[in-house]
C-alpha positions in Angstrom: 101.1 125.5 94.1 102.9 128.1 91.6 106.6 128.9 92.6 107.1 131.3 95.0 110.7 133.3 93.3 112.6 131.5 90.7 115.5 130.0 90.4 117.9 133.5 88.6 117.3 135.2 92.2 118.1 132.5 94.6 121.3 132.2 93.5 121.6 135.8 94.0 120.6 135.6 98.1 123.4 135.1 101.2 123.5 134.1 104.0 124.6 136.3 107.3 126.3 133.5 108.0 129.7 131.4 106.6 129.3 128.4 106.1 126.8 125.7 105.0 124.2 128.2 105.8 121.6 126.6 102.3 119.0 124.0 102.4 117.7 122.2 99.7 115.0 119.8 100.2 113.0 117.8 97.0 109.7 117.0 97.5 108.2 113.9 96.4 104.4 113.9 95.9 103.7 112.0 99.0 101.4 111.7 102.7 103.2 115.6 103.7 103.5 113.3 107.8 106.3 111.3 106.0 107.8 115.0 104.9 108.1 116.1 108.0 108.9 113.3 109.1 111.9 114.1 107.2 112.3 116.7 108.7 112.2 115.8 111.8 115.3 113.2 111.3 116.7 116.0 110.0 115.9 118.2 113.3 117.4 115.2 115.5 120.6 114.9 114.0 121.4 118.0 113.8 120.4 119.0 117.3 123.3 116.2 117.6 125.7 117.7 116.1 129.1 119.5 117.9 129.8 122.2 114.6 128.5 125.1 116.8 129.1 126.9 114.2 125.8 126.8 112.1 124.1 124.7 114.3 121.5 127.0 115.9 120.9 128.8 112.8 120.1 125.0 110.9 118.5 124.6 114.0 116.8 127.3 113.9 115.8 126.9 109.6 114.9 123.0 110.5 112.1 124.3 112.3 110.6 126.7 110.1 110.5 124.6 107.3 108.0 121.7 109.6 105.9 124.5 111.0 106.0 125.9 107.1 104.4 122.5 105.6 102.2 122.1 108.0 100.8 125.1 107.3 100.5 124.2 104.0 96.2 123.9 102.9 97.1 122.0 98.9 98.8 118.6 98.0 102.3 118.5 97.2 102.0 118.7 93.2 102.3 115.4 90.9 106.5 116.9 89.9 106.9 117.4 93.5 108.4 120.9 94.9 111.6 122.3 96.1 111.9 124.7 99.5 115.0 126.5 99.1 115.3 128.4 102.8 118.0 130.5 104.4 118.7 132.5 107.6 117.6 136.5 107.6 118.9 136.2 111.2 119.2 134.3 114.3 115.4 134.1 114.3 114.3 133.9 111.2 114.8 132.5 108.1 113.2 132.9 104.0 111.7 129.7 103.1 110.9 129.4 99.2 109.1 126.8 97.1 109.6 125.6 93.4 108.3 123.5 91.0 109.9 121.6 89.0 109.9 122.9 85.1 111.0 119.3 84.2 111.5 116.2 85.9 109.7 114.6 88.4 110.9 114.7 91.7 110.9 111.7 92.5 113.2 111.4 95.4 113.3 113.3 99.1 116.7 115.3 99.8 118.1 117.4 101.4 121.2 119.0 101.5 123.1 121.2 103.1 126.3 123.6 102.5 127.4 126.7 100.8 125.0 127.8 98.5 121.4 126.0 97.1 121.9 122.7 95.5 119.4 122.9 91.9 119.8 119.8 90.0 119.6 120.0 86.3 117.5 117.8 85.3 114.1 119.3 87.0 115.1 123.4 85.8 115.3 125.1 82.9 118.5 127.0 82.6 118.4 130.6 81.4 
């Protein structure tokens, strides 16, 4: 598995919606069904949210992430990988994956924020 985008290009992506609509998911080497179980847990929690401004976009993105993970025919790399997801419109999200350049990802980590979350210990900065 190779990275689908550079960190520099990720930094300039924009969301069509205001607020917390950028999802960063750090995924360690693990069985894929356990990873999708974590996504299902986040989806269940989001469906109960009362934040109507971002709820619909986040639910759409999490469902698309789950489909994306289920479609991956490769094993998770030993170093893990990171999914970065931002909505393109109300029906579709853009999903990129990046393999860490420095340290191995050892814990599942989910962040929903106004920008992507980059853990410096995993990436080189130009």
